[in-house]
C-alpha positions as CSV (number, residue, x, y, z in Angstrom):
1,X,-5.3,21.1,-21.4
2,X,-5.4,24.4,-24.3
3,X,-6.8,26.0,-21.1
4,X,-5.2,25.6,-18.0
5,X,-3.6,28.7,-16.6
6,X,-0.3,29.9,-17.3
7,X,0.4,30.3,-13.2
8,X,-0.6,25.8,-13.1
9,X,2.1,25.6,-16.3
10,X,5.7,24.2,-15.7
11,X,8.0,27.6,-17.6
12,X,10.6,26.4,-19.7
13,X,13.1,29.5,-20.5
14,X,15.2,29.2,-23.6
15,X,18.5,31.3,-22.7
16,X,21.7,32.3,-24.9
17,X,23.8,34.5,-26.9
18,X,22.6,35.8,-30.3
19,X,22.3,33.9,-33.1
20,X,23.5,30.4,-31.2
21,X,19.2,29.8,-32.8
22,X,17.2,30.1,-29.7
23,X,14.3,30.8,-31.7
24,X,15.1,28.5,-34.3
25,X,14.3,25.8,-31.1
26,X,11.7,27.4,-30.1
27,X,9.6,27.6,-33.3
28,X,10.8,23.8,-33.9
29,X,9.8,22.3,-30.8
30,X,6.2,24.5,-30.9
31,X,6.1,23.6,-34.5
32,X,4.6,27.3,-35.6
33,X,6.9,30.0,-36.4
34,X,5.9,31.5,-33.3
35,X,9.7,33.5,-32.7
36,X,11.5,35.7,-35.4
37,X,14.2,34.4,-36.9
38,X,17.1,36.0,-38.8
39,X,20.7,35.4,-39.1
40,X,20.9,39.4,-38.1
41,X,21.9,39.1,-34.4
42,X,19.8,40.6,-31.8
43,X,16.6,39.9,-33.9
44,X,14.4,38.6,-30.2
45,X,14.4,42.3,-28.8
46,X,11.8,41.4,-26.2
47,X,10.8,37.6,-24.6
48,X,8.2,36.0,-26.9
49,X,6.0,33.7,-24.4
50,X,3.6,30.8,-25.7
51,X,1.7,28.0,-23.9
52,X,1.5,24.5,-25.6
53,X,0.8,21.0,-25.0
54,X,3.8,19.3,-24.4
55,X,2.8,15.6,-25.7
56,X,3.0,13.4,-23.5
57,X,3.8,15.3,-20.5
58,X,1.4,18.4,-20.5
59,X,0.7,21.9,-20.2
60,X,3.8,24.4,-19.7
61,X,5.1,27.6,-20.9
62,X,7.9,28.1,-23.5
63,X,9.8,31.3,-23.1
64,X,12.3,32.4,-25.6
65,X,14.5,35.6,-24.7
66,X,17.1,38.2,-26.2
67,X,20.5,36.8,-26.4
68,X,22.7,37.5,-23.3
69,X,25.6,38.5,-25.0
70,X,23.4,41.7,-26.1
71,X,25.8,45.7,-26.5
72,X,25.2,49.0,-26.7
73,X,22.3,50.5,-24.0
74,X,19.4,48.9,-25.4
75,X,21.0,45.6,-25.5
76,X,22.3,46.0,-21.9
77,X,17.9,46.7,-21.5
78,X,17.0,43.8,-23.4
79,X,19.6,41.5,-21.1
80,X,18.1,42.9,-18.4
81,X,14.4,41.5,-19.5
82,X,16.2,38.4,-20.0
83,X,17.5,38.0,-16.8
84,X,14.5,38.8,-15.2
85,X,12.5,35.6,-16.9
86,X,15.0,33.9,-14.5
87,X,12.3,34.8,-11.9
88,X,9.5,32.8,-13.3
89,X,11.7,29.8,-15.3
90,X,10.9,26.5,-14.0
91,X,13.1,24.6,-16.0
92,X,16.1,26.2,-18.4
93,X,17.7,25.5,-22.1
94,X,20.8,27.1,-22.5
95,X,21.3,27.1,-25.7
96,X,25.3,27.2,-27.4
97,X,26.0,28.2,-30.8
98,X,28.5,24.8,-31.6
99,X,29.9,26.4,-34.5
100,X,31.1,29.0,-31.6
101,X,31.3,27.6,-28.7
102,X,30.9,30.8,-26.0
103,X,32.1,28.4,-22.5
104,X,32.8,31.8,-20.3
105,X,29.4,32.5,-21.0
106,X,27.8,29.2,-20.3
107,X,29.9,29.0,-17.2
108,X,28.9,32.3,-15.9
109,X,25.1,31.7,-16.7
110,X,25.3,28.1,-14.8
111,X,26.6,30.3,-11.5
112,X,22.8,32.2,-12.2
113,X,20.8,29.0,-12.5
114,X,21.9,28.0,-9.5
115,X,21.9,31.1,-8.5
116,X,18.4,30.9,-8.8
117,X,17.7,27.3,-8.2
118,X,16.7,26.0,-11.9
119,X,17.4,23.2,-13.4
120,X,19.2,23.4,-17.1
121,X,20.1,21.4,-20.0
122,X,22.7,22.4,-22.4
123,X,22.1,22.6,-26.0
124,X,24.6,22.4,-28.4
125,X,23.0,23.9,-31.7
126,X,24.4,23.7,-35.3
127,X,26.1,20.4,-35.1
128,X,25.3,19.8,-38.8
129,X,28.2,22.9,-39.4
130,X,30.4,22.1,-36.3
131,X,34.1,21.5,-37.3
132,X,36.1,19.0,-35.5
133,X,37.6,21.9,-33.9
134,X,34.5,22.9,-32.3
135,X,33.7,19.7,-31.2
136,X,36.8,19.1,-29.4
137,X,36.8,22.6,-28.0
138,X,33.8,21.3,-25.8
139,X,35.4,18.4,-24.4
140,X,36.3,20.1,-21.2
141,X,32.4,20.7,-20.6
142,X,32.0,18.0,-18.5
143,X,28.2,18.6,-18.0
144,X,25.4,16.5,-20.1
145,X,25.4,18.0,-23.7
146,X,23.0,17.8,-26.6
147,X,23.6,18.4,-29.8
148,X,20.8,19.1,-32.3
149,X,20.2,20.7,-35.6
150,X,16.7,22.4,-35.7
151,X,17.0,21.3,-39.3
152,X,16.4,18.0,-38.2
153,X,13.0,17.4,-36.6
154,X,14.4,13.9,-35.6
155,X,16.8,15.9,-33.1
156,X,14.2,17.8,-32.0
157,X,11.8,14.9,-30.8
158,X,14.8,13.5,-28.9
159,X,15.4,15.9,-27.1
160,X,12.1,16.8,-26.4
161,X,11.9,13.2,-24.9
162,X,14.9,13.9,-23.0
163,X,13.4,16.9,-22.0
164,X,10.5,15.2,-20.7
165,X,12.1,12.9,-18.2
166,X,14.0,15.8,-16.7
167,X,10.9,17.8,-16.0
168,X,8.9,14.8,-14.7
169,X,11.6,14.7,-11.8
170,X,10.5,18.4,-10.9
171,X,6.8,18.2,-11.7
172,X,5.2,17.7,-8.1
173,X,3.3,20.4,-7.2
174,X,1.4,21.2,-4.1
175,X,-2.0,20.3,-4.0
176,X,-4.3,23.1,-2.3
177,X,-7.1,20.9,0.0
178,X,-6.1,16.9,-1.1
179,X,-3.8,16.2,2.1
180,X,-5.4,18.3,4.5
181,X,-8.9,15.8,4.1
182,X,-9.4,12.2,3.6
183,X,-11.6,10.7,0.3
184,X,-15.1,11.6,0.9
185,X,-14.7,14.5,3.0
186,X,-17.3,17.3,2.2
187,X,-16.2,21.3,2.1
188,X,-18.6,24.4,1.7
189,X,-16.6,26.5,-0.7
190,X,-17.9,30.5,0.3
191,X,-18.3,32.5,-2.9
192,X,-19.5,36.3,-2.5
193,X,-20.7,38.2,-5.1
194,X,-19.9,42.1,-5.8
195,X,-18.6,44.4,-7.8
196,X,-15.2,42.3,-8.2
197,X,-16.4,39.2,-9.6
198,X,-16.8,38.9,-12.9
199,X,-20.3,38.0,-14.2
200,X,-21.3,35.0,-15.6
201,X,-18.2,33.2,-14.0
202,X,-16.1,32.4,-10.8
203,X,-12.6,33.8,-10.5
204,X,-9.4,31.4,-10.9
205,X,-8.6,30.3,-7.3
206,X,-12.1,29.0,-6.3
207,X,-11.7,27.3,-9.9
208,X,-8.6,25.9,-8.7
209,X,-10.0,24.6,-5.2
210,X,-13.2,22.8,-7.0
211,X,-10.7,20.6,-9.2
212,X,-8.2,20.0,-6.6
213,X,-11.3,18.9,-4.4
214,X,-12.3,16.9,-7.9
215,X,-8.8,15.0,-8.1
216,X,-8.9,14.0,-4.7
217,X,-12.6,12.8,-4.5
218,X,-13.9,15.6,-2.0
219,X,-17.5,16.5,-2.1
220,X,-17.5,20.7,-2.7
221,X,-20.6,22.6,-2.2
222,X,-20.4,26.5,-3.4
223,X,-22.7,28.5,-1.8
224,X,-23.2,33.1,-1.3
225,X,-22.3,33.8,2.3
226,X,-26.2,35.0,1.7
227,X,-26.6,31.1,2.0
228,X,-24.2,29.5,4.1
229,X,-26.1,29.2,6.9
230,X,-28.7,27.4,4.9
231,X,-26.0,24.7,3.5
232,X,-24.5,24.3,6.9
233,X,-27.7,23.4,8.0
234,X,-29.0,21.5,5.0
235,X,-25.7,19.0,5.1
236,X,-25.6,16.2,7.4
237,X,-21.3,16.7,7.8
238,X,-19.0,19.8,7.1
239,X,-15.5,18.9,7.3
240,X,-14.1,22.3,6.2
241,X,-14.9,25.8,4.9
242,X,-13.3,28.1,2.6
243,X,-13.9,31.6,1.8
244,X,-13.0,34.6,-0.1
245,X,-11.0,36.1,2.2
246,X,-12.7,39.6,2.3
247,X,-15.8,37.8,4.1
248,X,-13.7,36.2,6.9
249,X,-15.0,38.0,10.0
250,X,-18.8,37.7,8.8
251,X,-18.1,34.2,7.4
252,X,-16.6,33.3,10.7
253,X,-20.1,34.3,12.7
254,X,-21.7,31.7,10.6
255,X,-19.5,29.0,10.9
256,X,-19.9,27.4,14.2
257,X,-16.2,26.5,16.1
258,X,-16.7,22.7,15.6
259,X,-16.5,23.3,11.7
260,X,-12.4,24.2,10.7
261,X,-12.7,27.4,8.6
262,X,-10.2,29.2,6.2
263,X,-9.6,31.0,3.3
264,X,-8.5,30.9,-0.4
265,X,-5.6,33.2,-0.8
266,X,-4.3,30.9,2.6
267,X,-4.2,27.8,0.8
268,X,-2.8,29.2,-2.6
269,X,0.2,31.0,0.1
270,X,0.9,27.3,1.4
271,X,0.6,25.9,-2.1
272,X,2.6,28.6,-4.1
273,X,4.6,30.2,-1.1
274,X,6.1,29.5,2.3
275,X,3.1,29.9,4.8
276,X,5.9,29.3,8.2
277,X,7.5,32.7,6.1
278,X,4.2,34.5,5.2
279,X,2.8,33.8,8.7
280,X,6.0,35.6,9.9
281,X,5.3,38.7,8.2
282,X,2.3,38.8,10.7
283,X,4.5,39.9,13.3
284,X,6.1,42.6,11.5
285,X,2.4,43.6,10.2
286,X,0.9,44.2,14.5
287,X,5.1,46.0,14.9
288,X,4.3,48.5,12.0
289,X,5.1,52.0,13.6
290,X,4.3,55.7,12.0
291,X,6.0,56.5,9.3
292,X,6.7,52.9,8.2
293,X,6.8,52.3,4.7
294,X,4.2,49.2,3.2
295,X,4.5,47.5,-0.4
296,X,1.6,45.7,-1.9
297,X,2.1,43.8,-4.5
298,X,-0.8,42.1,-6.6
299,X,-0.1,39.6,-9.6
300,X,-2.8,39.9,-11.8
301,X,-3.9,43.3,-13.5
302,X,-7.3,44.9,-13.4
303,X,-8.9,48.3,-13.3
304,X,-9.9,48.7,-9.4
305,X,-13.2,49.6,-7.9
306,X,-14.2,50.9,-4.0
307,X,-14.2,47.2,-3.0
308,X,-11.0,46.0,-4.0
309,X,-8.8,44.7,-1.8
310,X,-5.4,45.2,-2.6
311,X,-5.9,48.7,-3.1
312,X,-8.8,49.5,-1.4
313,X,-9.3,47.6,1.6
314,X,-5.7,46.7,3.2
315,X,-4.6,50.4,3.0
316,X,-8.0,51.1,4.7
317,X,-7.1,48.6,7.8
318,X,-3.8,49.7,7.9
319,X,-4.7,52.9,8.3
320,X,-7.7,52.8,10.7
321,X,-6.1,49.7,12.8
322,X,-2.6,50.8,13.0
323,X,-1.5,54.5,12.1
324,X,-3.0,57.3,9.3
325,X,0.4,58.1,7.9
326,X,1.4,54.6,7.1
327,X,2.9,55.0,3.3
328,X,1.7,52.7,1.0
329,X,3.2,51.6,-2.3
330,X,1.8,49.4,-5.1
331,X,2.8,47.0,-7.4
332,X,1.2,45.2,-10.1
333,X,1.8,41.9,-12.4
334,X,5.4,40.9,-12.7
335,X,6.6,44.4,-12.1
336,X,8.1,43.1,-8.5
337,X,10.9,45.6,-7.3
338,X,14.0,44.4,-6.9
339,X,15.4,47.3,-3.9
340,X,13.3,46.1,-1.3
341,X,15.2,48.5,1.6
342,X,13.2,51.1,1.6
343,X,10.0,49.0,3.1
344,X,8.9,47.6,6.7
345,X,6.8,44.7,5.3
346,X,5.3,43.2,1.9
347,X,1.9,42.1,1.9
348,X,1.4,39.9,-1.4
349,X,-1.6,38.8,-2.8
350,X,-2.7,35.1,-3.0
351,X,-0.2,34.6,-6.5
352,X,-3.1,32.1,-8.5
353,X,-1.9,34.1,-11.5
354,X,1.7,33.2,-10.8
355,X,3.8,30.0,-10.8
356,X,5.0,28.6,-7.5
357,X,9.1,29.3,-9.0
358,X,8.1,33.2,-8.8
359,X,6.8,33.6,-5.9
360,X,8.8,31.6,-3.8
361,X,11.7,34.0,-5.6
362,X,10.1,36.9,-4.2
363,X,9.6,35.5,-1.0
364,X,13.6,34.4,-1.0
365,X,13.8,38.0,-2.0
366,X,12.0,39.8,0.5
367,X,14.2,37.6,3.2
368,X,17.5,38.7,1.7
369,X,16.9,42.3,2.1
370,X,15.6,41.3,5.6
371,X,11.9,42.8,4.7
372,X,8.9,40.6,6.0
373,X,6.5,39.3,3.7
374,X,2.7,38.1,4.4
375,X,-0.2,37.8,2.0
376,X,-3.6,39.1,1.7
377,X,-5.6,36.0,3.1
378,X,-3.5,36.1,6.1
379,X,-3.9,40.2,6.7
380,X,-7.6,39.6,6.8
381,X,-7.3,37.3,8.8
382,X,-5.5,38.8,11.2
383,X,-7.6,41.9,11.2
384,X,-10.8,40.1,11.3
385,X,-9.7,38.4,14.6
386,X,-9.6,34.6,13.2
387,X,-5.7,33.9,12.1
388,X,-5.3,31.1,14.4
389,X,-8.7,29.4,13.5
390,X,-7.8,29.9,9.8
391,X,-4.4,28.0,9.7
392,X,-5.7,25.2,12.4
393,X,-6.1,22.5,9.4
394,X,-2.4,23.5,8.2
395,X,-1.0,23.9,11.7
396,X,0.8,20.9,11.4
397,X,2.0,21.3,7.6
398,X,3.4,24.7,8.4
């Protein structure tokens, strides 16, 4: 489980004011001194991210953040970084200093959690130092409160147990292939080997599809596009072919119409996002005009080559098939713009490197700005003329 990608782990964010004990709690739960702890306010300046196994729940990612009450110019920047973490937080712990409870700050943060659809727990820290007046002051909070001292491992173990109960309630994740085909089905994965493919390994989306097939008792065959015809003739039955999006056009010619065909990116658009909304973005793609502006967003960071899908291939298709003067901007990693109003369309990658929470937030952000959004796989399928075919197997689940 230590090799589970961050994108497949629940992300737990720790929020609260300066010196509330967020980093102490972070270290106590993890069992390591990862975050710097000090009595000086504002010790944590940037989010600290740590992947770990929360036994017996499973793999998670912890995010320790700077204080929400930080001040000054740099303090404001740190608070913005903290709030940016909300975009990828699946579950939040709000840590309150029990000796100086900030009820107003907690109520404000509750509203933010609700706006981001983030379930949360209230942790009242420093219980060993709390006075009767401090305890009485918290009586007005109707939410469930968990009193802890980070010096007491018994408190930490109890908190972990309570936390795992909450996490199990939100753990259910969409599958990739397992609900599309019955047990015992046969799938062929087409994996082109080009300069974008890392030497000696296959990329994350392909690994995750293979694992999903194994989890659901689906037989999986992996071939290059150059061996696809032989594979199809040798297998007595093929229930689905899944291809890398950039090979859609060539693979579609090789796969008989009787065999369903889709792409890795399209399957991830369903698991990680909202396929219906992403499909509506294709209509906006068709309507792009001279002078339109498009944002291409990719969540992983890597060097670029002449075969890069986001930086080279999709822009070339847009300029060749639509208008040569359409302006295209790019964003990488977690640098997704807050202001999308200047764009006519967002084209997002398959989101294999981020969690579902992040992708759903970006889709919602786009729709709030009334900017259509689609993704790489749907875009390439559209330009290849096989969009309808590539989503046929998903039509009952859109």
